C-alpha positions as CSV (number, residue, x, y, z in Angstrom):
1,X,33.1,115.5,75.0
2,X,35.4,115.8,71.9
3,X,39.2,115.3,72.4
4,X,41.2,118.4,71.7
5,X,44.4,118.6,69.6
6,X,46.8,121.4,69.1
7,X,48.1,121.5,65.6
8,X,50.9,124.1,64.7
9,X,51.3,125.2,61.1
10,X,47.6,124.8,60.5
11,X,47.2,127.3,57.7
12,X,48.7,125.3,54.9
13,X,50.4,122.2,53.6
14,X,50.6,119.1,55.9
15,X,49.3,121.1,59.0
16,X,46.2,122.0,57.2
17,X,45.6,118.5,56.0
18,X,46.1,117.2,59.6
19,X,43.7,119.8,60.9
20,X,40.9,118.9,58.5
21,X,41.5,115.1,59.0
22,X,41.2,115.4,62.8
23,X,38.2,117.6,62.6
24,X,36.5,115.2,60.2
25,X,37.2,112.3,62.6
26,X,35.7,113.9,65.7
27,X,38.4,115.9,67.2
28,X,38.3,119.6,68.2
29,X,41.4,121.4,67.0
30,X,43.3,124.4,68.3
31,X,45.4,125.7,65.3
32,X,48.4,127.9,65.7
33,X,49.8,129.7,62.7
34,X,50.6,133.3,61.6
35,X,47.4,133.5,59.5
36,X,44.0,131.9,59.6
37,X,43.6,128.9,57.3
38,X,41.5,129.6,54.3
39,X,39.6,126.2,54.3
40,X,38.9,124.5,57.5
41,X,36.1,122.0,57.7
42,X,33.8,121.6,60.7
43,X,34.9,125.1,61.7
44,X,32.6,125.2,64.8
45,X,35.1,122.7,66.3
46,X,38.1,124.8,65.3
47,X,39.9,127.5,67.2
48,X,42.7,129.6,65.7
49,X,45.5,131.4,67.7
50,X,47.6,133.7,65.6
51,X,51.2,133.4,66.5
52,X,54.6,133.5,65.0
53,X,56.6,130.4,66.3
54,X,59.8,132.3,65.7
55,X,59.0,134.6,68.5
56,X,59.6,132.7,71.9
57,X,57.8,135.2,74.1
58,X,54.7,135.3,71.7
59,X,54.6,131.5,71.7
60,X,54.7,131.4,75.4
61,X,51.8,133.9,75.7
62,X,49.8,131.9,73.2
63,X,50.3,128.7,75.1
64,X,49.1,130.3,78.3
65,X,45.7,130.8,76.5
66,X,45.1,126.9,76.3
67,X,43.8,125.1,79.3
68,X,44.5,121.5,78.3
69,X,44.8,119.4,75.2
70,X,44.7,115.7,74.6
71,X,47.2,115.7,71.7
72,X,50.0,117.9,70.3
73,X,51.0,117.9,66.6
74,X,53.8,120.0,65.7
75,X,53.5,120.4,62.0
76,X,54.9,123.9,61.4
77,X,58.0,123.8,59.3
78,X,60.5,126.0,57.3
79,X,62.8,124.9,54.5
80,X,65.9,126.9,53.5
81,X,68.6,125.3,51.6
82,X,72.2,126.0,50.7
83,X,75.4,124.1,50.1
84,X,78.1,124.0,52.8
85,X,79.8,127.1,51.4
86,X,76.6,129.1,50.9
87,X,74.3,128.1,53.7
88,X,73.0,130.8,55.8
89,X,73.5,130.6,59.5
90,X,70.7,132.9,60.1
91,X,68.4,130.6,58.2
92,X,69.6,127.7,60.2
93,X,68.9,129.5,63.5
94,X,65.4,130.2,62.3
95,X,64.8,126.5,61.3
96,X,66.1,125.4,64.7
97,X,63.7,127.8,66.5
98,X,60.6,126.8,64.5
99,X,61.3,123.1,64.5
100,X,63.0,122.2,67.8
101,X,62.7,125.1,70.1
102,X,59.0,125.6,69.3
103,X,58.4,121.9,69.9
104,X,60.3,122.1,73.3
105,X,58.4,125.1,74.4
106,X,55.0,123.5,73.4
107,X,55.8,120.2,75.2
108,X,57.1,122.0,78.3
109,X,54.0,124.3,78.4
110,X,51.3,121.7,77.7
111,X,52.4,118.2,78.6
112,X,52.2,118.7,82.4
113,X,48.6,119.2,82.1
114,X,47.9,116.3,79.6
115,X,45.9,113.4,80.9
116,X,47.5,110.1,81.0
117,X,47.3,108.5,77.5
118,X,47.9,111.8,75.6
119,X,49.7,111.9,72.3
120,X,52.5,114.0,70.9
121,X,53.5,113.9,67.3
122,X,56.3,115.8,65.6
123,X,56.4,116.2,61.8
124,X,60.0,115.5,60.8
125,X,61.5,114.7,57.4
126,X,63.2,111.9,55.6
127,X,65.9,114.4,54.9
128,X,66.9,114.2,58.5
129,X,69.2,111.4,57.6
130,X,71.1,113.9,55.4
131,X,70.8,115.4,52.0
132,X,73.2,117.6,49.9
133,X,72.4,121.4,50.2
134,X,70.0,120.8,53.1
135,X,72.5,120.3,55.9
136,X,70.9,122.9,58.4
137,X,67.4,121.8,57.5
138,X,68.4,118.2,58.1
139,X,70.1,119.0,61.3
140,X,67.0,120.7,62.8
141,X,64.8,117.8,61.8
142,X,67.1,115.1,62.9
143,X,67.1,116.6,66.3
144,X,63.5,115.5,66.6
145,X,64.4,111.9,66.9
146,X,66.7,112.4,69.9
147,X,64.3,114.9,71.5
148,X,61.2,112.7,71.0
149,X,62.8,109.5,72.3
150,X,64.0,111.3,75.4
151,X,60.6,112.9,76.1
152,X,59.0,109.6,75.4
153,X,61.1,108.0,78.0
154,X,60.1,110.6,80.6
155,X,56.4,110.5,79.8
156,X,56.0,106.7,79.5
157,X,54.9,106.3,83.1
158,X,52.0,108.4,82.1
159,X,51.4,106.4,78.9
160,X,51.8,109.7,76.9
161,X,53.2,108.6,73.5
162,X,55.7,110.7,71.5
163,X,56.4,109.9,67.9
164,X,57.9,111.5,64.8
165,X,56.3,111.2,61.4
166,X,58.9,111.9,58.7
167,X,57.7,112.3,55.1
168,X,59.7,112.3,52.0
169,X,59.0,114.9,49.3
170,X,55.3,115.8,49.8
171,X,53.0,117.5,47.4
172,X,52.4,120.8,49.4
173,X,53.3,124.4,48.7
174,X,56.7,123.9,50.5
175,X,57.7,121.6,47.6
176,X,57.4,124.4,45.2
177,X,58.8,127.1,47.4
178,X,61.2,129.5,45.6
179,X,63.6,129.3,48.6
180,X,64.6,125.7,47.6
181,X,65.9,126.8,44.2
182,X,68.9,124.8,43.3
183,X,67.8,121.8,45.5
184,X,64.9,120.3,43.4
185,X,62.9,117.6,45.2
186,X,63.6,113.9,44.0
187,X,60.6,112.0,42.6
188,X,60.1,108.9,44.8
189,X,60.2,105.4,43.2
190,X,56.4,105.3,43.4
191,X,56.6,107.8,40.5
192,X,54.7,110.5,42.5
193,X,55.2,112.6,45.5
194,X,53.8,111.6,49.0
195,X,50.3,112.9,49.3
196,X,49.6,115.2,52.3
197,X,46.5,113.3,53.2
198,X,48.7,110.2,53.7
199,X,50.6,112.0,56.3
200,X,47.4,113.3,58.0
201,X,46.2,109.7,58.1
202,X,49.4,108.4,59.7
203,X,49.1,111.2,62.4
204,X,45.5,110.2,62.8
205,X,46.4,106.6,63.5
206,X,49.1,107.7,66.1
207,X,46.4,109.6,67.8
208,X,44.0,106.6,67.8
209,X,43.5,104.0,70.4
210,X,45.1,101.4,68.1
211,X,48.5,103.2,68.5
212,X,48.3,103.5,72.3
213,X,51.5,101.4,72.7
214,X,53.7,103.1,70.0
215,X,56.1,105.6,71.4
216,X,59.6,106.9,70.8
217,X,59.4,106.0,67.2
218,X,60.1,107.5,63.9
219,X,57.7,106.6,61.1
220,X,59.1,107.3,57.6
221,X,56.5,107.8,54.9
222,X,58.5,108.0,51.7
223,X,56.8,106.3,48.7
224,X,60.0,104.2,48.4
225,X,62.5,106.9,48.7
226,X,64.4,105.1,51.5
227,X,64.8,101.8,49.5
C-alpha cells in the first residue's frame, strides 16, 4: 500500500510542488487548501479537503475526516510585510494562526495515530532569523524552530521525525505578491531565486528512508543567501 502524506497549501507555490513531487514518487496525498489545485499529477492518488486554515473549528473538523497519515507537510503560508511603525497586528495574528497554530492543531490531531517512523516537515523561512519590514512574518516562522524541536523530543521514542525546511526567496506566486510591496525580495548570490522543485526535493528526502535519523533540525535552502 502507498504511504499517505498530508500536505497543506497544496493549491499553489511550494505546497503544489511538494504535492506533485510526492505523487510522482509513489505517495498518496491528502491536500488541504481553500481551493482545489489546478494541476495535480497522478490525481487518482490525490484527495482534496477544502478548508481555510485560519478557521480553527473548520480545521479541526477537516482533520476529523482523516483516519491516519504517514507524513505531515505543513506548507501553507501567508506573507504580510510592514515596518515597525506600520505593521498590522491583525496581519500578524493571521500569520501566527496559519503558520504555528495550524501546525499545532494538525500535529495534535494526527500525530497520535501515526505509526512509528512517521515524518513531520514544516516549511519555514530563512527570514525567520530576522529581516527588515518582515518582523511579524519572521516571528511566526521562527516559532517553528522551537516548536519542531520540542515536538521532536516528545516523538523521538516513536522514531517520528520533525524537521523544518526554510527556503530563501523562492520563485513562487508569493514572491510576486502585491502585499509585499515595499519589501522586494533580495536575489541570492547564485544569481537566481530558489526553485520550488528544490524545496519539494528536500522535503521528499526528509520523508525517505535515508533521512530516518534526522530530527529536530532546520534545513536552510538559500542559494547562498546565508553566506
